[in-house]
MIDO-939807 format. One record per residue (C-alpha): residue in three letters; x, y, z; residue number from 1. Coordinates in pm, 1 decimal. Example, Ala and Ser with C-alpha at 12.3 -4.5 7.8 and 13.67 -1.06 7.14 Angstrom:
<recs>
(rec "Ala", (1230.0, -450.0, 780.0), 1) (rec "Ser", (1367.0, -106.0, 714.0), 2) 
</recs>
This chain:
<recs>
(rec "Unk", (-6383.0, 22924.6, 6718.5), 1) (rec "Unk", (-6207.0, 22595.4, 6768.9), 2) (rec "Unk", (-5899.8, 22584.7, 6987.0), 3) (rec "Unk", (-5577.4, 22589.9, 6785.1), 4) (rec "Unk", (-5325.8, 22321.2, 6871.7), 5) (rec "Unk", (-5000.1, 22303.3, 6676.2), 6) (rec "Unk", (-4954.4, 21959.4, 6526.5), 7) (rec "Unk", (-4666.5, 21761.7, 6383.4), 8) (rec "Unk", (-4753.4, 21880.6, 6032.7), 9) (rec "Unk", (-4815.9, 22242.2, 6129.3), 10) (rec "Unk", (-4796.0, 22469.0, 5824.1), 11) (rec "Unk", (-4608.0, 22734.9, 6021.4), 12) (rec "Unk", (-4398.8, 22512.5, 6249.8), 13) (rec "Unk", (-4161.4, 22759.8, 6415.6), 14) (rec "Unk", (-4259.9, 23061.2, 6623.0), 15) (rec "Unk", (-4043.5, 23270.5, 6389.1), 16) (rec "Unk", (-4263.0, 23161.4, 6096.2), 17) (rec "Unk", (-4577.1, 23259.0, 6284.9), 18) (rec "Unk", (-4434.8, 23599.4, 6377.5), 19) (rec "Unk", (-4315.9, 23661.8, 6020.6), 20) (rec "Unk", (-4658.3, 23557.8, 5887.4), 21) (rec "Unk", (-4848.8, 23808.7, 6101.5), 22) (rec "Unk", (-4595.3, 24090.6, 6064.6), 23) (rec "Unk", (-4604.0, 24062.2, 5684.4), 24) (rec "Unk", (-4984.0, 24054.6, 5695.8), 25) (rec "Unk", (-5006.5, 24363.8, 5915.5), 26) (rec "Unk", (-4745.3, 24555.9, 5715.6), 27) (rec "Unk", (-4877.6, 24480.3, 5364.7), 28) (rec "Unk", (-5248.3, 24411.6, 5432.4), 29) (rec "Unk", (-5281.7, 24164.7, 5141.4), 30) (rec "Unk", (-5587.3, 23965.1, 5047.0), 31) (rec "Unk", (-5602.3, 23656.4, 5266.5), 32) (rec "Unk", (-5602.1, 23432.9, 4958.2), 33) (rec "Unk", (-5277.8, 23590.0, 4833.3), 34) (rec "Unk", (-5116.1, 23583.3, 5177.9), 35) (rec "Unk", (-5212.7, 23218.5, 5222.4), 36) (rec "Unk", (-5063.3, 23126.6, 4884.6), 37) (rec "Unk", (-4741.1, 23308.6, 4975.4), 38) (rec "Unk", (-4704.1, 23089.4, 5283.4), 39) (rec "Unk", (-4826.9, 22766.4, 5124.3), 40) (rec "Unk", (-5145.1, 22738.1, 5329.7), 41) (rec "Unk", (-5516.8, 22759.9, 5256.8), 42) (rec "Unk", (-5719.3, 23079.4, 5293.9), 43) (rec "Unk", (-5928.1, 22937.7, 5582.2), 44) (rec "Unk", (-5605.0, 22846.2, 5764.9), 45) (rec "Unk", (-5465.3, 23196.1, 5700.4), 46) (rec "Unk", (-5786.8, 23345.6, 5837.3), 47) (rec "Unk", (-5758.4, 23132.8, 6149.7), 48) (rec "Unk", (-5394.0, 23233.1, 6202.3), 49) (rec "Unk", (-5471.4, 23602.9, 6150.3), 50) (rec "Unk", (-5753.4, 23597.9, 6404.0), 51) (rec "Unk", (-5532.5, 23409.4, 6647.9), 52) (rec "Unk", (-5205.1, 23601.0, 6607.5), 53) (rec "Unk", (-5320.1, 23965.1, 6581.2), 54) (rec "Unk", (-5463.7, 23976.8, 6935.5), 55) (rec "Unk", (-5158.8, 23792.5, 7070.0), 56) (rec "Unk", (-4920.1, 24036.2, 6903.7), 57) (rec "Unk", (-5116.2, 24339.5, 7025.7), 58) (rec "Unk", (-5129.0, 24199.4, 7379.5), 59) (rec "Unk", (-4755.3, 24131.2, 7374.3), 60) (rec "Unk", (-4671.2, 24478.7, 7242.4), 61) (rec "Unk", (-4901.0, 24642.8, 7494.7), 62) (rec "Unk", (-4748.7, 24442.8, 7778.0), 63) (rec "Unk", (-4397.0, 24543.1, 7671.9), 64) (rec "Unk", (-4497.7, 24908.6, 7642.5), 65) (rec "Unk", (-4421.1, 24931.9, 7270.7), 66) (rec "Unk", (-4770.9, 25042.9, 7171.6), 67) (rec "Unk", (-4763.7, 25336.9, 7410.5), 68) (rec "Unk", (-4413.7, 25433.6, 7302.0), 69) (rec "Unk", (-4518.3, 25438.5, 6936.4), 70) (rec "Unk", (-4814.8, 25663.4, 7015.6), 71) (rec "Unk", (-4583.9, 25903.3, 7198.8), 72) (rec "Unk", (-4343.3, 25914.9, 6903.9), 73) (rec "Unk", (-4632.6, 25991.3, 6668.5), 74) (rec "Unk", (-4759.0, 26260.2, 6905.0), 75) (rec "Unk", (-4413.9, 26419.7, 6922.5), 76) (rec "Unk", (-4387.0, 26415.0, 6541.9), 77) (rec "Unk", (-4731.7, 26576.1, 6510.4), 78) (rec "Unk", (-4639.2, 26846.5, 6761.4), 79) (rec "Unk", (-4310.7, 26914.0, 6581.6), 80) (rec "Unk", (-4491.8, 26934.3, 6246.4), 81) (rec "Unk", (-4750.6, 27175.8, 6387.6), 82) (rec "Unk", (-4479.7, 27397.8, 6536.8), 83) (rec "Unk", (-4294.3, 27397.8, 6203.0), 84) (rec "Unk", (-4608.5, 27506.4, 6017.1), 85) (rec "Unk", (-4679.2, 27778.1, 6273.8), 86) (rec "Unk", (-4325.7, 27917.8, 6249.5), 87) (rec "Unk", (-4347.4, 27929.6, 5868.1), 88) (rec "Unk", (-4680.9, 28112.9, 5885.7), 89) (rec "Unk", (-4535.9, 28382.3, 6115.3), 90) 
</recs>
């Protein structure tokens, strides 16, 4: 993969645009062609951004501890749900 360097005519110029791009992609999981059209870029460019930004976002969330916290919240919800089912059965 070629190294990405933001240029003067970058299609997603601000960091906020890049973050919004990848968050929308991860939340809605659209076809790359549709996602690219929504942001006014080509599908190959969208593919490049997705493969660049997903690992960066995961690394950032892991570093900040957010990924672990989310897993704990899900675990707590699962435990609570299991206890609720067990109490109904008894």
